[in-house]
N, C-alpha and C positions, 0 to 999 in steps of 0.2 A: 582166817587163822584164829583159833580160839586160844585162850590163855594157856591151856595145857600143852598145846603144840608149840607155842612160843617158848614156854619154860623148858621144854625138852629139846628144843631146836629142830623138831621134826618138820616144821613148815618153812625152815630157812635154807633148805637144800638148793632151791632154785632149779636151774637146768642141770640135771645129772648127766655126766658123760659116761655112758656105758656102752657106746656103740663102737664097733670095730670096722675098719675099711681095708680092703685089699687093693693095692695099686700095682698094676702090671706096667712095667716100664716100656714094654713093647707097644702097649696101647698108647702110652704117653708119647712115645716116639712117632707113631703113626698119626696121632692127632695133630702134632706140631710140624710135621715134615712138609716142606714145600715141594710137592711132587713135580712141578714144572721145571724146577732147577736142579733137583738132586738126581744122581745116578742110582738106578735101582740096585739094591743089594750091597751098597758100599756104606757101612755105618760111619766110617771115619770122614767121608767126604759129604755127609748129609748137610743139606742147607735147610734151615728151619724158617718158617713163616713167623716173623716177629709178632704180628697181630694175633695169630693163633696161639702162640706161646703165652702171651699176656692173658688172653681170654681163658685158656685152659687152666693156667696156674692161679688166676684170680678165683675161678670157680672152685678149684680144689682147696684153696685157702679158706674160702667160705664154708665148704663142706666139712673140712677138718675141725672147725671150731667146736662142733658137737661130738667129736670123736675122742675116744679114750686112747685108742691105738691104731696105727696104720702098719699093715704088713706089706712090705715092698718086695716084688718078685721081678725076675729077669733084669737085674741091674746092669747087665752088660750092654743094654740098649741105651744107657745114659751116656751120651757123647756131646762134646762141644757145649753150645749155649744151653742145651737141655740139662746137662750136668750142673751148670752154675745155677740155673733157676731152681732145679730140684733141691740143691743144697740150701738155698735161701728159704724155700718152702718148708723144708724139714727143720731148719733151725728155728723158724717162727713157731712151728707146731710144738717142738720140744720146749721152747721158752714158755708156752702156755700150759705146760704140764703133760703134754702128750708123749706117748711111748712109740718109738719106731722099731719095728722088727724087720730084719732082712732075711733072705733065704739062708744066709750063713748063720744068723742068730737062731733060726728055727732048727737047723740041724744040730747045733750045740745043745739046745734045750732038751732034745729027745734022747 
């Protein structure tokens, strides 16, 4: 960084967050579902694999650190433990300055 960049703060931006991510909750549901124990097609009686939940949500938390916004689709798939973990993930993302858009938010903006 040269003196001019330093004085104008151009070189101090670091990692810029300009990326956007689309998170489909049906994808999330299917990644975390324990297929051996769950009944097919019954969202409310779904049983989730705790290890899969931890791995998927940890990976998403890492990925979201560089994101400016996350658009969430198909939120009706968020049930049980998945809803709780999702809430924790999004609170953390928002606390770091991220913006969460849901399908409902998208229809209001247009």
